[in-house]
N, C-alpha and C positions, 0 to 999 in steps of 0.2 A: 504494500500500500504506500502511496506517495504521501509526502507531507501535505500537499494540497488537499488530498482526499481526507486525511485525518482532520485537518482544520475544518473542512466542510462538515464532517461528522460532529465535531465539537459544536459548531454553530447550530446544527440541527438539534442536538441535545439541549443546548441552552435555550433555543427557541421553544422547544417542547416544554421545558421547565417553566419558562415565563408564561406560556400560553395556559398551562395547567394552573399556575398560581393566579393568573388573572381570572380564570373561570372559578376558582375557589373563592376569590374575593367577591365576584359577582353573585355566586350562590349564597355566600354569607350575608351580603347586604340584602338580597332578596328575602331571605328568611327573617332578617331583622325588621325590614319594612313590613312584611306580612304580619309578624307577631305584634308589631306596634299598631298597625292599622286595624287588626281584628280586636286587639285588646282583650277584655274579659269575656267577650262573646263566644270565644272558642272553648269547647269543652275539654275535659281532661284527656279523654282518649285521643282526640285529634292532636292535642299538644304532644302527647307521648309519641304518637306516630310521626309527627313533624320532627321532633327531636331525634328519634331513632333513625329516620331517613337521612337527616342532616349529618348526624354523627357517622353513619355508615359511609356517606359520601366523603366526609372529611378524612376518614381513615383511608379510604381508597386514594384520595389526593395525596395524602402523606406518604403512603407506600409507593405510589408512582413517583413522587418526588425523590424518594430514596433510591429507587431503581435508576432513574435518569441521572441522578447525581453520581452514582457509582459508574454509570456508563461514561459520563463526561470525565470523571477521574481517570478511568482506564485510557481514554483517548489522550488526555494530557500526559499520562505516563508514557504512552506510546510515542508521543512527540519528543519527550525528554530522552527516551531511549534512542530515537533517531538522530539526536544531536541538534534538534531544531532550535532556532532562536526566537520562535514565536512566543510573545509575552504571555506568561501564565499568571493570572490574578491570584491573590490570596483568597481562597474560597472559604476559609474557616469561619470568620466572623459573619460573612454573608449567609452561609448555610445555617449557622446557629440562630441568627435573627429570623430567618425565614421559618425555621422549625418552631421557634418560640411563638412567632406570630400565628402560625397555623394552629398550634396546640392551645395557646391562651385565647386566641380569637374564637376557636370552636367552643371552648368551655364557657366563655362569656356569652356567646350566642345562645347556647343551650340554657344558660341561666336566664337570659332575657326572654326566651320563649315562655318560660314559666313565671317571670316576674310580674306580668299584669295580674295573674291569678293571686300571687302573693300580696300585691298591693291592694287588691280588692278585699281580700280577707282582712288585711290590716285596717282598711278603711271601715269595713263593717264592724270590726271589733271596737274601733274608736267611736263610731256612731252609737253603738250599744252602750258604751261607757257614758256618753253624753246624755242619753235618755234615762239612765238610772240615777243620775245626779240631779 
């Protein structure tokens, strides 16, 4: 394989990583907007289903990210072995931040799926306290 072909494969892997991440962000914001727009009108079972489907999708995105990252690392190592002078970025911090964003963003989204229900329960409890005093 030539250096040009390996660089092309790296670019394809990085493009796939970015495309998947963009789709993950789109799905996350779609779920957030849906949960906010529906508010407390959505029942418990649909909320559980929404959270389950969202988490399953997030896990798939995370696993695909890991596979594509390994693929890109392999191609970068191949370039190094070829003696290429193609610049190789420090992927450590970038990968860590992307993983943290995916994990913490997914957990926050699942929390926010259920938070309208939690807020309604708190509001009902405070209204009951006001009527008893």
